[in-house]
N, C-alpha and C positions, 0 to 999 in steps of 0.2 A: 504493500500500500504506500509506504513512505518513499520507496524508490521509483514511484511513478511508472511501474511496468505491469500494471493490471491489464492493459489493453483497452481500458475504458476510454471513451472519446474525450479529448482534452477540452477543458473549460466548458464542460457540459454536465447537466444534472444537478445544478445547485438550487433549484427553485423549490424543492419540497418543503424546506423550512418556511418560506414565505407563503406557500400554499396552505399551511396550517397543520401539517402532520407532526406527530411527536417522534421521539428518537426511535422507539420500537417499530413504528410504522415505516419510518424511512429505511431502517435496516431491512424490514420485510420486503419493501418494494425494490430493493437493490437486486433481487433475483431477476427482475425484468429489465435491468439496465444493460442494454446490448453493447458488448465490446466492439470496438472498431478493429482491433488486432488481437491475435492470440496472446496468451500469457508470455511476458518477457520478450516479445517480438519487437515492439517499438515503444519508446518513451512517450507517454501522453500525460500531461499535467492534469491531475484530477483532484478537485476539492472533496468529492465524496470519499476518496481514498483516505484523506486526512481525517475525515469524520469517523470512518470505520476504525482506523487505527486508534483514535481516541476512545471509542467505545470498547475496543478489545482491551486496552489498558485498564479501563474502568472495571470491566468484568473480571479481569485477572486479579485486581486488587480489592474487589468487592466494595468499591466506592464509586461515587459519580466522577465523571471526568473533571468537573469543576473542582470538587473537593481534592482530588488527586493533585491537580496542578497547583492549587492555592496552598496546600499543606506541604507538598513535596518539592515544590520549586520556588514559588513566590516567597513563602515564609523563610526558608533557610537563606535565600538570597537577599532578604530584607527589601524585597520589592513592594514597598508599602502602598504605592500608588498604582498598582497593577491589579487587574481583575479578569474574571472569565465570563461576566454577564454584561453585555452592552447596556441593557435597560437599567442596570443598577448604577450606571455611571452618573454621579451627581456632583462631580467636582466643578466648582465655580470657575476654575481656571482651565477647563477643558476647551480644546479648540472647536471651532465650528467647521463643518465639512463644506467644501466648495467644489464646484464643477463648472465647466463651460456649458452654458445654456443659451442656445441660439447665438453663439459666438461671443457671449459675454460671461464673465465670471460671476457666479451667484451662489449664495448660501443654499445648500440642499439638505434634505433630511438624511441623517446618517443611516447606514445599514443596521438593521436589528435582526441578526441571524444567530440568536442564542441557542436554538435547538441543535443546530449542526456545530456545536461548540468548538471542537478541535479544529475545524476548518475555518471558523469565521468570527468568533466572539471574544477574542482577547483584547484587552485594553491596557495601555501602558504609557510610559513617558520615556524620553531619551535617557534621562538619568537612571531610571530603573533598568532599561534594557542594557545600559552599559555594564551593569552588574552581571547580567547574563553573559555578556561578552567576556568579562573577566573570568568567569567560571569556566567557560570553554577554553580560553587561552591557558588557564591553569590546569587543564586536563581534568576538569570535574570538581575542582576545589575552590571554595570561596571563603576568604577570611579564616583559613585554617580548617574549615568544615568540609567534609566530603559530601557533595550533592549528587554527583554521578561518578561511577567508576571510570578510571582512565581508559579502560578497554571499551566502555560504552561510548565515550566521546570519539575514540578512534574508529569504532564501527560506524558511527553516524557520518563521519567525514570520509569514510572509504567509498570509492567509486563503485556504484552498483549497476549503473545503466548509462549508456552513451545516448546523448540527445542531439538532434539536429540543431544547427544554428538557425534561428528564426529571424525574420525581419524585425521583430520587437526586441531582440537581444542587442543592446546598444554597446558601443565601445566602452572598455577595451575588449569586450567579448567579440570574437571573430572566428573565421575558419582556422586561423593560426592558433588560437587559444584552446579550441574545443570547448565542449560543455558536457558535464556529467551530473547525474543525480546520485546523491548519497541517500541517507535516511532523513528526509525532511529538509535537506539542504541541496544546493547545487555547488559545483566547483569547476574551475578552469585554470589553465596554466598561463601566467603572464610574466614576462621578463624573468623567467627562471624560477618563479614562485607559484605555489599552489594557493589559489584564492578560494575561500569558502564563503558562500553568501546565501541569503534568502530574501526574496522580495515579495511584496504583496500589494493588493489593491482592493478597496471597498468603495462604496459611494462616497466621493469627496475625500478619499484618503489614499496616499501612496507611501510605502515604506520600503526600506532596504537595510539589511544587516550584512556587514562585510568583515571577514576575518583573514588575517595573514598569520597563521600559526608560527611559521619560522621567523617572523619578525616580531612576534609577541605584540601585534597591533591589530586594531579593529576600529570600526566606526558604525554608528547607527544614524540613519537619516529618516525622520518622520515628516511628511508633508501633508498639509490639509487641503490638497487640491487633486482632482482627477479630471482631466487627463494631463499629466505633466511628467517630463523626464528629469525634473530637478534632482531627485535622489540619485539617478544614474550620473548626472553631471557632477555632483559632489563626490560620488564614488570615484569617478575617473580622475578628478583633480587630486583627491586624497592618495590614490594608488600611484599616480605618476610622480607626485611630490615625494612620497615616501620612498619610492624606488629610484630616485635620482634622475628623473626625466622631466621634460617640460610639462608643468602642471596644466597648461592651456592646450596641450597637444590635441585632445579629442573634443574640445568644447564646441567648435563650429559644426562638426559632423553631428554631434548629439543634438544641437539646436535644430539643424536641418531635418534630422530624422524625427524629432519631436513634432515638427510641423506636418510631416508626412503621416505620422501616426494619428494626428487630429483629423486629417482628411479621411484616413482609413476608417476611423470610428464614427464618422459623421453619417447621418441617415442618407440613404441613396437619393440622388436628385430625382424629382418627379419627371416623368417623360414629357417631352414637349407636346405631344399629341396623344394623351392617354386614351386607350380604348375603353368603351363603356362595359360595365358589368351587365350581362344580358339577363341575369336572373333577378329576383326580388330579394330585398333584405329579409323579408319574412321567411323566405325559403331557407335561410341560414339559421334561424332561431331554433334552439334545441339544446339538449345535453349530449356531450360527446365524451368518450372515454379512451384513455391510453393506459396500458398496463402499469407503466412506471409512474407517470405523472398523475394518474387518477382522472377525475372528472372536471371538465370545463364546460360552463354553460354560456351560450351566446344569447343575448337579449337584445331586443330592439327598443330603442329610446328615441322616438320621433323619427328623424331621417338618418340616424346613425345606429350602429350596433356596438354593443359592449361585450366584454368577456369577463367572467369571474371564475376562478379556478380553486379547486380544493375545498376542504372544510372551512377555511378562512374566507372563502369567496374573494380571493386576491384578484384585484381588478387589472384589466388591460384595456387600452384603447384599441380600436379597430378602424382603420381608414382604408378606403378603396385606393388602390395604387395604379393598376393598369389591367384592363381586360378582366380576367377572373382572379387577379391577385390582389390581396389585401396586406397591409402592414399592421402587425400586432406589436404593441409597445407596452411593456410592463413598467411600473414606476421605478425610479432609481437612476442615479447618475452614471452607473456603469452598464445600464441596459441599453441595447441598441434595437431599433425596430427590425423585425424578422418577417420575411415574406411567407404568406399563408395562402394556399389555394384550396378550392373545394371541388369535390366530386359530386355532381348533381345526378340524382336518380331519375327513373322514369316518371315518378310522381311529381317531379319538379322540386323536390326538397333535397337539400344536401345530405348525402349519405355519410360523408366523412370529410375531414380536412387534413391537409398535410402542412406542417410548419417546418421550415428549413432547420430550425434548432431543436424542436421538441418532437418531431416525428409525426406519425399518423394518429389521429383521434377518430374513432368511429361513433356514429350516432347511436345513442342508447335507445332501444325500441320502447315505445310507450306501452304501458300495461293497459289492456282493454277489458 
């Protein structure tokens, strides 16, 4: 799970928390989560994998994941301003989450994904995370106390799976450095040194943790904006300066790539001459089901349709895009619109719909 080699599709399957399922039900539904590759064939970054790993640790210790992390990690590391429940964050000095909304920076609602805890619900500060870095650099020891065994830290940092270099992997990561997954971390070779790191993103938040074990050095960057390559820019400056190279060497490329990433994450531009939807909105109304995601209901509200999914009736907007294609948009600064198309039956009603990110949902037959 932590080595990202389950074969589960990357950056997919995160919505069950928002849809209103509890941890037991999310675990049960994972039997329907279809792999994209076979086990250990291709690295695919998977948040559901982190969630399952957390639940395995909880089961093994007969505690909740939250209690395990708080008592076994945060407490001995004296991380007094760190937590495992986003909804419990009541710090008056907490940052506000920001994102680009219609080209302008705006305050947005933070992600609240407490159910999938190990994948999404940690809160902390730069000062607190620096204690975590010190523990790793000291091979599991902090202030003379053993938090992790040295062999555990070594196993985490060991390379378990080779990953392709993606467009989103910013300098100094390149084809020359390679990229590998360990257990919950990534690593690469730069200027003769092994770099260990872990990055993350939620609505309005970007983070990165970087370690150079042989230099006994590390840095954590927490940014309250998404989408931004600011953490990677600081990382590159820090690494180049530490290793005796020009600190500014990668900054122009990172800035240029950041602008490209913004365009990549932007909604698709509307077609100049969009085709009309030949069916009626009423023909789409109904309850649809997918083995993994469960049920989503499409409702008509005047001249628009809306979607609500799962027990929480998590809402999504639904806008006609072109011909029979619609754009489905869930709330949140990290969510992008996804194309949805319908299969219309002989009776004129939609029998199913297929979403490019969520797969196929089939209409639930009405009881007569």
